C-alpha positions as CSV (number, residue, x, y, z in Angstrom):
1,M,0.0,0.0,0.0
2,S,1.2,3.5,-0.8
3,A,2.3,5.3,2.4
4,A,-0.3,7.6,4.0
5,K,2.5,9.4,5.9
6,H,4.3,12.4,4.7
7,F,7.1,14.7,5.9
8,V,4.9,17.7,4.8
9,D,1.1,17.1,5.2
10,D,0.1,20.6,3.9
11,P,-0.2,20.2,0.1
12,T,0.2,24.0,-0.5
13,Q,3.4,24.2,1.5
14,A,4.7,21.1,-0.2
15,V,4.3,22.6,-3.6
16,L,5.8,26.0,-2.8
17,S,8.7,24.5,-0.9
18,S,9.4,22.1,-3.7
19,L,9.4,24.9,-6.3
20,H,11.7,27.1,-4.1
21,S,14.2,24.2,-3.8
22,I,14.9,24.4,-7.5
23,T,16.2,27.9,-7.1
24,L,18.6,26.6,-4.4
25,T,19.9,23.8,-6.6
26,N,20.1,25.8,-9.8
27,P,21.1,29.4,-9.2
28,S,20.2,30.4,-12.8
29,V,16.5,30.1,-12.2
30,L,14.0,32.2,-10.3
31,C,10.6,31.5,-8.7
32,D,7.5,33.6,-8.9
33,E,5.9,32.2,-5.8
34,E,2.5,34.0,-6.2
35,N,2.0,32.4,-9.6
36,K,4.0,29.2,-9.0
37,I,6.3,29.9,-12.0
38,I,9.9,28.7,-12.3
39,Y,11.7,30.6,-15.0
40,R,15.2,31.3,-16.2
41,H,17.0,34.4,-15.1
42,P,17.3,36.8,-18.2
43,A,21.1,36.8,-17.6
44,S,21.3,33.0,-18.0
45,F,20.7,33.3,-21.8
46,S,24.1,33.5,-23.4
47,E,22.7,34.1,-26.9
48,P,19.5,35.6,-28.2
49,S,16.8,33.0,-28.2
50,N,14.2,32.9,-31.0
51,V,11.8,30.7,-29.0
52,A,11.0,30.3,-25.3
53,V,9.6,26.8,-24.6
54,I,7.3,26.6,-21.6
55,C,5.5,23.7,-20.0
56,G,3.5,23.0,-16.9
57,G,0.6,21.3,-15.3
58,G,-0.3,19.9,-11.9
59,S,2.3,19.4,-9.3
60,G,3.2,15.9,-8.1
61,H,4.9,14.9,-11.4
62,E,8.4,15.9,-10.3
63,P,10.9,16.4,-11.7
64,G,8.6,17.2,-14.6
65,F,8.3,20.0,-15.4
66,A,9.8,22.6,-13.0
67,G,12.9,20.5,-12.9
68,F,13.3,20.8,-16.6
69,V,13.8,24.6,-16.6
70,G,17.3,25.4,-17.6
71,D,19.6,26.0,-20.5
72,G,18.8,23.7,-23.4
73,L,15.4,22.7,-22.2
74,L,12.6,24.9,-20.8
75,A,12.5,28.7,-20.4
76,A,9.8,28.4,-17.8
77,C,7.3,26.2,-16.1
78,V,3.9,26.9,-14.6
79,A,2.8,24.7,-11.7
80,G,-0.7,24.0,-10.4
81,T,-1.6,22.4,-7.1
82,I,-1.2,18.7,-6.8
83,F,-2.7,16.9,-9.8
84,A,-4.6,20.1,-10.9
85,S,-3.9,22.4,-13.8
86,P,-2.5,25.9,-13.2
87,S,-5.0,28.7,-13.9
88,A,-5.1,30.6,-17.1
89,Q,-4.0,33.7,-15.2
90,Q,-0.8,31.9,-14.0
91,V,0.0,30.8,-17.6
92,R,-0.8,34.3,-19.0
93,T,1.6,35.9,-16.5
94,C,4.3,33.4,-17.6
95,L,3.8,34.2,-21.3
96,L,3.7,37.9,-20.9
97,H,6.0,38.7,-18.0
98,R,8.4,35.8,-17.2
99,L,10.0,35.0,-20.6
100,P,13.3,36.6,-21.9
101,P,12.6,39.9,-23.6
102,Q,14.6,38.9,-26.6
103,A,12.4,35.9,-27.4
104,Q,10.7,36.2,-30.7
105,G,8.0,33.7,-29.8
106,A,6.9,31.1,-27.2
107,L,5.9,27.5,-27.5
108,A,3.7,25.8,-24.9
109,V,4.1,22.1,-24.5
110,V,1.0,20.7,-22.8
111,T,-0.1,17.3,-21.7
112,N,-3.5,16.3,-23.0
113,Y,-5.7,16.7,-20.0
114,T,-8.8,18.9,-20.2
115,G,-7.8,21.4,-17.5
116,D,-4.3,21.8,-18.9
117,V,-5.5,22.2,-22.5
118,L,-8.2,24.8,-21.6
119,N,-6.2,26.9,-19.2
120,F,-3.1,27.0,-21.4
121,G,-5.3,27.5,-24.4
122,M,-7.0,30.6,-22.8
123,A,-3.6,32.0,-21.9
124,V,-2.2,31.4,-25.4
125,E,-5.1,33.2,-27.0
126,K,-4.8,36.1,-24.6
127,A,-1.1,36.4,-25.4
128,R,-1.8,36.3,-29.1
129,S,-4.5,39.0,-28.7
130,V,-1.8,41.4,-27.4
131,G,0.5,40.7,-30.3
132,K,2.7,37.8,-28.9
133,K,3.7,34.9,-31.2
134,V,2.7,31.8,-29.4
135,E,2.1,28.2,-30.4
136,M,0.9,25.2,-28.5
137,V,1.7,21.5,-28.8
138,I,-0.6,19.1,-27.1
139,V,1.0,15.8,-26.1
140,G,-1.2,12.7,-26.1
141,D,0.9,9.5,-26.1
142,D,-1.0,7.1,-23.8
143,V,-2.3,3.9,-25.5
144,G,-3.6,2.3,-22.3
145,V,-7.0,3.9,-23.0
146,G,-7.7,3.1,-26.6
147,R,-9.5,4.9,-29.3
148,A,-12.9,3.5,-28.5
149,K,-12.9,4.6,-24.9
150,S,-11.0,7.9,-25.2
151,G,-13.3,9.2,-28.0
152,K,-12.9,12.8,-28.9
153,V,-10.7,13.5,-26.0
154,G,-7.8,11.6,-27.6
155,R,-4.9,10.0,-25.9
156,R,-3.9,11.2,-22.4
157,G,-0.5,12.8,-21.9
158,L,2.1,10.6,-20.2
159,S,5.9,10.5,-19.9
160,G,6.3,11.2,-23.6
161,T,5.7,14.8,-22.8
162,A,9.2,14.9,-21.3
163,L,10.7,13.9,-24.7
164,V,8.7,16.5,-26.6
165,A,9.8,19.2,-24.2
166,K,13.4,18.0,-24.7
167,L,13.2,18.1,-28.4
168,C,11.7,21.5,-28.6
169,G,13.9,22.9,-25.9
170,A,17.0,21.7,-27.8
171,L,15.8,23.2,-31.0
172,A,15.1,26.6,-29.3
173,A,18.6,26.6,-27.9
174,K,19.9,26.2,-31.5
175,G,18.0,29.3,-32.6
176,V,15.4,27.6,-34.7
177,G,12.2,29.5,-35.3
178,L,8.8,29.0,-33.7
179,D,7.1,27.2,-36.5
180,E,9.9,24.7,-36.9
181,C,9.9,24.1,-33.1
182,A,6.1,23.5,-33.1
183,N,6.3,21.3,-36.1
184,V,8.9,19.0,-34.6
185,G,6.9,18.8,-31.4
186,K,3.8,17.7,-33.3
187,L,5.9,15.3,-35.4
188,A,7.2,13.7,-32.1
189,V,3.7,13.3,-30.8
190,A,2.6,11.5,-33.9
191,N,5.5,9.1,-33.4
192,L,5.0,8.5,-29.6
193,V,3.4,5.7,-27.7
194,S,3.4,5.2,-23.9
195,V,1.7,3.0,-21.4
196,G,1.9,2.8,-17.6
197,A,1.3,0.2,-14.9
198,S,1.2,0.4,-11.1
199,L,0.9,-1.9,-8.1
200,S,-1.2,0.5,-6.1
201,R,-2.6,4.0,-5.9
202,V,-0.6,7.0,-4.7
203,H,-1.4,9.0,-1.6
204,V,-1.7,12.8,-1.9
205,P,-0.5,14.9,1.1
206,G,-3.4,16.3,3.1
207,R,-5.8,13.5,2.4
208,S,-7.0,11.5,5.4
209,K,-6.1,7.9,6.1
210,E,-9.7,6.9,5.3
211,E,-9.4,8.5,1.8
212,A,-6.1,6.7,1.3
213,K,-7.7,3.4,2.3
214,E,-10.5,4.0,-0.2
215,E,-8.0,4.7,-2.9
216,E,-6.1,1.5,-2.1
217,E,-9.2,-0.7,-2.1
218,R,-9.7,0.2,-5.7
219,L,-6.8,-2.1,-6.5
220,G,-6.8,-5.3,-4.5
221,P,-3.8,-7.3,-3.3
222,G,-1.8,-9.2,-5.8
223,L,-3.0,-7.1,-8.7
224,V,-1.3,-4.7,-11.1
225,E,-3.2,-2.0,-13.0
226,L,-2.4,-1.7,-16.6
227,G,-2.9,1.7,-18.3
228,M,-3.0,3.7,-15.1
229,G,-2.7,7.4,-15.6
230,I,-0.5,9.9,-13.8
231,H,-3.3,11.3,-11.6
232,N,-4.4,8.0,-10.1
233,E,-6.9,7.4,-12.9
234,P,-8.0,3.8,-13.5
235,G,-6.4,2.0,-16.4
236,C,-7.8,-0.4,-18.9
237,K,-7.6,-3.6,-16.9
238,K,-6.3,-5.3,-13.7
239,L,-3.9,-8.2,-14.0
240,K,-2.4,-10.9,-11.8
241,T,0.9,-11.6,-13.5
242,D,4.7,-11.6,-13.1
243,L,7.1,-9.0,-14.6
244,P,7.7,-10.8,-17.9
245,G,3.9,-11.2,-18.4
246,L,3.2,-7.6,-17.5
247,V,6.0,-6.3,-19.9
248,G,4.7,-8.6,-22.6
249,T,1.2,-7.2,-22.3
250,M,2.5,-3.6,-22.2
251,L,4.7,-4.0,-25.3
252,A,1.8,-5.6,-27.2
253,Q,-0.3,-2.5,-26.5
254,L,2.5,-0.3,-27.8
255,L,3.6,-2.3,-30.8
256,D,1.0,-4.8,-32.0
257,P,-0.3,-3.5,-35.4
258,S,-3.3,-5.8,-35.2
259,D,-4.7,-4.0,-32.2
260,T,-6.7,-1.5,-34.1
261,D,-7.8,0.3,-30.9
262,R,-4.2,1.1,-29.9
263,A,-2.0,0.9,-33.1
264,Y,-1.3,4.6,-33.1
265,V,2.3,4.3,-34.5
266,K,3.5,1.8,-37.0
267,I,6.9,0.6,-35.9
268,E,8.6,-2.0,-38.1
269,K,11.4,-4.4,-37.2
270,K,14.8,-2.8,-36.9
271,E,13.5,0.7,-37.1
272,D,15.3,3.4,-35.1
273,I,13.6,4.1,-31.8
274,L,14.3,5.7,-28.5
275,L,13.1,4.0,-25.3
276,L,12.2,5.8,-22.1
277,I,11.4,3.9,-18.9
278,N,9.9,6.3,-16.4
279,N,9.6,5.8,-12.7
280,F,6.2,6.9,-11.3
281,G,8.1,7.8,-8.1
282,G,7.7,4.9,-5.8
283,T,9.6,2.1,-7.6
284,S,13.1,1.4,-6.3
285,N,16.1,1.8,-8.6
286,L,16.8,-1.9,-8.1
287,E,13.4,-2.9,-9.5
288,L,13.5,-0.3,-12.2
289,G,16.7,-1.8,-13.4
290,A,15.1,-5.2,-13.5
291,V,12.2,-3.7,-15.5
292,T,14.6,-2.1,-17.9
293,T,16.4,-5.4,-18.5
294,E,13.1,-7.3,-19.1
295,I,11.8,-4.6,-21.5
296,C,15.0,-4.5,-23.6
297,S,15.1,-8.3,-23.7
298,Q,11.5,-8.6,-25.1
299,L,12.0,-5.7,-27.5
300,R,15.0,-7.6,-29.0
301,T,13.6,-11.1,-29.0
302,T,9.9,-10.5,-29.8
303,Y,10.0,-7.3,-32.0
304,D,13.6,-7.2,-33.3
305,L,14.0,-3.7,-32.0
306,S,17.3,-2.3,-30.5
307,P,16.8,1.2,-29.1
308,K,19.3,3.8,-30.2
309,R,19.0,5.4,-26.8
310,I,17.7,4.0,-23.5
311,L,16.6,6.6,-20.9
312,T,15.6,5.2,-17.5
313,G,14.8,7.0,-14.3
314,N,12.5,9.7,-12.9
315,Y,11.2,12.0,-15.6
316,F,7.4,12.4,-15.1
317,G,6.3,11.0,-11.8
318,S,3.0,10.4,-9.9
319,L,4.0,11.3,-6.3
320,D,4.9,8.0,-4.6
321,G,3.3,5.7,-7.3
322,P,4.8,2.2,-7.3
323,G,4.7,1.9,-11.0
324,F,6.4,2.8,-14.3
325,T,5.7,3.8,-17.9
326,I,7.2,2.6,-21.1
327,T,7.5,5.2,-23.8
328,I,8.7,4.5,-27.3
329,L,9.6,7.3,-29.7
330,K,10.0,6.4,-33.4
331,L,12.9,8.5,-34.6
332,A,11.3,10.3,-37.5
333,D,13.1,12.7,-39.8
334,T,12.7,16.3,-38.7
335,G,13.8,17.6,-42.1
336,L,16.0,20.3,-40.5
337,G,19.3,18.8,-41.4
338,S,22.5,18.0,-39.6
339,G,22.6,18.7,-35.8
340,K,18.8,18.8,-35.6
341,S,17.7,15.1,-35.9
342,M,15.6,13.8,-33.1
343,L,18.5,11.7,-31.8
344,E,20.8,14.7,-31.8
345,L,18.2,16.9,-30.1
346,I,17.8,14.3,-27.3
347,D,21.6,14.1,-27.0
348,A,22.0,17.9,-26.8
349,P,23.4,19.1,-23.5
350,V,21.1,20.6,-20.9
351,E,21.5,22.4,-17.5
352,A,18.4,21.5,-15.7
353,I,18.3,19.6,-12.4
354,G,15.5,17.3,-13.4
355,W,17.0,16.0,-16.6
356,P,19.3,13.1,-15.7
357,I,22.9,13.3,-17.0
358,S,23.0,10.9,-19.9
359,I,25.7,8.8,-21.5
360,R,27.6,10.8,-24.2
361,P,26.5,10.2,-27.8
362,E,30.1,9.0,-28.6
363,T,29.7,6.2,-26.1
364,W,26.3,5.1,-27.6
365,E,27.7,5.2,-31.2
366,R,31.0,3.4,-30.6
367,D,31.1,-0.2,-31.6
368,Y,32.6,-2.0,-28.6
369,G,32.1,-5.4,-30.2
370,K,31.7,-8.6,-28.3
371,T,34.2,-9.7,-25.7
372,K,34.4,-12.4,-23.2
373,Q,35.0,-11.5,-19.6
374,A,38.0,-13.7,-19.5
375,R,40.1,-14.3,-16.4
376,D,43.3,-16.2,-15.9
377,E,42.3,-19.2,-14.0
378,K,45.9,-20.1,-13.5
379,D,46.3,-17.2,-11.1
380,E,43.6,-18.6,-8.9
381,R,44.6,-22.2,-8.9
382,P,46.5,-23.1,-5.6
383,K,49.7,-25.1,-5.7
384,A,49.8,-28.6,-4.3
385,S,51.3,-29.1,-0.9
386,N,52.9,-31.9,1.1
387,L,50.4,-31.7,4.0
388,K,48.4,-34.9,3.8
389,V,45.0,-35.9,5.1
390,N,42.8,-39.0,4.8
391,P,40.3,-37.9,2.1
392,Q,37.5,-40.1,3.3
393,T,37.9,-39.1,6.9
394,M,37.9,-35.4,6.0
395,K,34.8,-35.9,3.8
396,N,32.9,-37.7,6.6
397,A,33.8,-35.1,9.1
398,L,32.7,-32.3,6.8
399,R,29.4,-34.0,5.9
400,S,28.6,-34.5,9.6
401,G,29.3,-30.9,10.5
402,L,27.5,-29.4,7.5
403,K,24.3,-31.5,8.0
404,R,24.2,-30.2,11.6
405,V,24.3,-26.6,10.3
406,I,21.4,-27.3,7.9
407,D,19.3,-29.0,10.6
408,A,19.9,-26.0,12.9
409,E,18.9,-23.4,10.4
410,S,15.4,-22.8,11.9
411,D,16.8,-22.2,15.4
412,V,19.6,-20.0,14.1
413,T,17.2,-18.0,12.0
414,K,14.8,-17.6,15.0
415,Y,17.7,-16.3,17.2
416,D,18.9,-13.9,14.5
417,T,15.4,-12.6,13.9
418,I,15.0,-11.6,17.5
419,V,18.3,-9.7,17.8
420,G,19.5,-9.2,14.2
421,D,18.1,-9.1,10.6
422,G,17.2,-12.8,10.4
423,D,19.6,-13.8,7.6
424,C,22.3,-15.7,9.5
425,G,20.6,-19.1,9.5
426,V,19.8,-19.0,5.8
427,G,23.3,-17.8,4.9
428,L,25.0,-20.6,6.9
429,K,22.6,-23.1,5.3
430,R,23.3,-21.8,1.9
431,G,27.1,-22.2,2.4
432,A,26.7,-25.7,3.9
433,E,24.5,-26.9,1.0
434,G,27.1,-25.5,-1.4
435,I,29.9,-27.4,0.2
436,L,27.8,-30.6,0.4
437,K,27.1,-30.3,-3.3
438,M,30.8,-29.9,-4.1
439,L,31.5,-33.0,-2.0
440,E,29.0,-35.0,-4.0
441,G,30.5,-34.0,-7.3
442,D,34.2,-34.0,-6.5
443,D,36.3,-36.3,-4.4
444,L,38.6,-34.6,-1.9
445,S,42.3,-35.2,-2.4
446,D,44.8,-36.1,0.2
447,D,46.2,-32.5,0.0
448,A,45.0,-30.4,3.0
449,V,45.7,-27.1,1.3
450,M,44.0,-28.0,-2.0
451,N,40.9,-29.2,-0.1
452,M,40.7,-25.9,1.8
453,A,41.0,-24.0,-1.4
454,Q,38.0,-25.9,-2.8
455,I,35.9,-25.2,0.3
456,V,36.9,-21.5,0.3
457,A,35.8,-21.2,-3.4
458,V,32.3,-22.4,-2.5
459,I,32.0,-20.1,0.5
460,E,33.0,-17.1,-1.6
461,T,30.2,-17.8,-4.1
462,T,27.4,-19.0,-1.9
463,M,27.6,-17.0,1.3
464,D,27.1,-13.2,1.5
465,G,26.6,-10.6,4.2
466,T,28.8,-10.3,7.3
467,S,29.0,-14.0,8.0
468,G,30.1,-14.8,4.5
469,A,32.8,-12.2,4.6
470,L,34.1,-13.4,8.0
471,Y,34.2,-17.0,7.0
472,A,35.9,-16.3,3.6
473,I,38.6,-14.2,5.3
474,F,39.2,-16.8,8.0
475,L,39.3,-19.8,5.7
476,N,41.5,-18.1,3.1
477,S,43.9,-17.3,5.9
478,L,43.6,-20.9,7.1
479,A,44.7,-22.2,3.7
480,H,47.6,-19.7,3.7
481,Q,48.7,-20.7,7.3
482,L,48.6,-24.4,6.4
483,R,50.9,-23.7,3.5
484,Q,53.2,-21.8,5.8
485,Q,53.7,-25.1,7.6
486,D,54.3,-27.1,4.4
487,G,57.6,-29.0,4.3
488,P,59.8,-30.4,1.5
489,S,58.4,-33.9,2.0
490,Q,55.0,-35.5,2.6
491,S,53.8,-35.3,6.2
492,P,50.4,-35.7,7.9
493,A,48.3,-32.6,8.8
494,T,48.2,-33.3,12.5
495,P,45.9,-31.7,15.0
496,A,48.9,-29.6,16.2
497,I,49.4,-28.3,12.7
498,W,45.7,-27.5,12.3
499,A,45.7,-25.8,15.7
500,E,48.7,-23.7,14.8
501,A,47.2,-22.7,11.5
502,L,43.8,-21.9,13.1
503,S,45.5,-19.8,15.8
504,S,47.4,-17.7,13.2
505,S,44.2,-17.3,11.2
506,L,42.4,-15.9,14.2
507,K,45.1,-13.2,14.5
508,A,44.6,-12.4,10.8
509,L,40.9,-12.1,11.3
510,E,41.5,-9.5,14.1
511,K,42.8,-7.1,11.4
512,Y,39.3,-6.9,9.9
513,T,37.0,-7.1,12.9
514,P,37.3,-5.9,16.5
515,A,35.2,-8.9,17.8
516,Q,36.6,-10.7,20.8
517,P,35.1,-13.4,23.1
518,G,32.6,-11.7,25.3
519,D,31.2,-9.4,22.6
520,R,28.4,-11.9,21.7
521,T,29.6,-13.0,18.2
522,L,30.8,-16.1,16.5
523,M,34.2,-15.5,18.2
524,D,32.6,-16.7,21.4
525,A,32.6,-20.2,19.8
526,L,35.6,-20.0,17.5
527,C,38.2,-18.8,20.0
528,P,37.5,-21.5,22.7
529,F,37.6,-24.1,19.9
530,V,41.0,-23.0,18.7
531,E,42.5,-22.4,22.1
532,T,41.3,-25.9,23.4
533,L,42.5,-27.7,20.2
534,K,45.9,-26.0,20.5
535,R,46.2,-27.0,24.2
536,S,44.8,-30.5,24.1
537,G,45.0,-31.7,20.5
538,N,41.5,-33.2,21.0
539,T,38.8,-32.2,18.5
540,R,35.9,-33.4,20.6
541,E,37.1,-31.5,23.6
542,A,37.6,-28.4,21.5
543,A,34.1,-28.7,20.0
544,A,32.6,-29.0,23.5
545,A,34.4,-25.8,24.4
546,A,32.9,-24.1,21.4
547,K,29.4,-25.2,22.3
548,K,29.9,-24.0,25.9
549,G,31.0,-20.6,24.5
550,A,28.0,-20.4,22.3
551,D,25.6,-21.3,25.1
552,N,27.2,-18.6,27.3
553,T,26.2,-15.9,24.9
554,K,22.6,-16.2,26.1
555,G,22.0,-13.1,28.2
556,M,25.4,-11.6,27.2
557,T,25.3,-7.9,26.5
558,P,26.0,-7.3,22.8
559,K,28.9,-5.1,22.0
560,L,28.9,-5.5,18.2
561,G,26.3,-6.1,15.5
562,R,22.8,-4.8,14.7
563,T,21.5,-5.3,18.3
564,V,23.8,-2.6,19.6
565,Y,22.2,0.2,17.7
566,V,18.7,-1.1,17.3
567,G,18.3,-1.8,21.0
568,G,15.6,-4.0,22.7
569,T,16.0,-6.7,25.2
570,G,15.4,-9.8,23.1
571,W,19.0,-10.8,23.4
572,K,18.6,-11.7,27.0
573,D,16.5,-14.7,26.1
574,V,18.5,-16.2,23.2
575,P,22.1,-17.1,22.4
576,D,24.1,-15.5,19.5
577,A,23.0,-16.9,16.2
578,G,26.4,-16.9,14.6
579,A,28.1,-18.6,17.6
580,V,25.4,-21.3,17.7
581,G,25.7,-22.0,13.9
582,L,29.5,-22.3,14.2
583,S,29.3,-24.5,17.3
584,E,26.8,-26.9,15.5
585,F,29.3,-27.3,12.6
586,L,32.3,-27.9,15.0
587,T,30.3,-30.4,17.0
588,G,29.3,-32.3,13.9
589,L,32.8,-32.1,12.6
590,A,34.2,-33.8,15.7
591,E,31.5,-36.4,15.7
592,G,32.3,-37.4,12.1
593,M,36.0,-37.9,12.6
């Protein structure tokens, strides 16, 4: 569910504060607070501009469009309240009083929503009536609501509006005239298709929890809404599907020529396109990356399309909406010659806080070819040693210890959930299962160092997090310390040799963690094991010492780890998860020898 909590609950204050912030992060722009206009300072224009491109609409779509004001993009933006069009008076003030005096004309880029079209239209006509040269481009790119349902209203405006503003702003910066700018804007609209999807509704600051609940109930659990608009409007259908299924449905709405209700732009295989993947505002960068990968994969395999440019990120949001839009722009010929193609206009530099810094055109155009990510395996292959072990004995001991770790996973997870983040048991189990799988596929040798190298390789690829790092450091050091005791002739790896190597590995581990016995960590099990093995040479006695150390962590005040800064008193009732997991392995290891 979208969060019904906000740092600023007053929607008026939220809008004004947000607009003011742009003047703080871009010193070349000014804010007319009364009319909610962000506009470029006259001194920021290095050369006379023939055309001033403006845009605007309801707030809540940040960074569009106030964040697009700057050199190479918009001359000004007019903001309304959240999800509501600015008034005609606001727009009129912008056109008549907030544009550079040297501008020979103004172009308004407007999303196709009734309020925006009417209010911008009234202001445009008023400006014309006093002798100003003004044109307006209405952007309708949404295909989620098809021809039959949209009727005379036409397609709604979606994230494609950002691309139209970019094209026209770049042209204006190049000194192109008003008619040419308007024509390219209309050409772009005719070659644009967009569709959105969201997992739930957004919550508007100032609305009550009850209103938020009502909004959420419009889209039940487990469903995604296809064709959702940027103001919380319903889409064309609700689906229960996975990401590949959702992307497949969205791309079909954008590109299937047989869908006569939505086939607004005919795009053939291998045609030049630009792809924009826009975050509604509440989708994590991690998930947006996964969405991007899936979209590009299906474009290539299903439609034989490889975008010339891929833009992904926040361009035209919907407050905290957990969704995204896909926009495809067919790169049509502008007819304006070199330097003014659609691709060159998209690539043109801008200085606006809301337009993400893009990859340079030279990087896109360069042919990097195909290359394998090769590595020299010989550098990673350990050398044989003369320290010998009984392979079957070592295998049996390892199996016994690893199975105990797996069996203890639920208890270890329970302990770690109470005092940590709950991943310790699963991490240890994953590592144990990885080593067991390795033992099933490969027989151990009689070389202690080579065997340790095999085990370390599995740990490094199966265990992550803090435990994975600690185990990898310790076991890598153990392999190194064993090699330090290697002699010129074959000799058995005795308990004394193992104890000495383990003791040196403990000292190596201390370089990377301050943990000591008494801090409530796995060191409370590891240190007693090593010390007892070094003193007695008896593995079972050492394992018993490790278990006692782990048991003693119950009620021990934590000095390291998540519990220290999260707080709570749950640690009083349970032992340390990492110490328990290690003691289970060491107990099983001793039993299997």
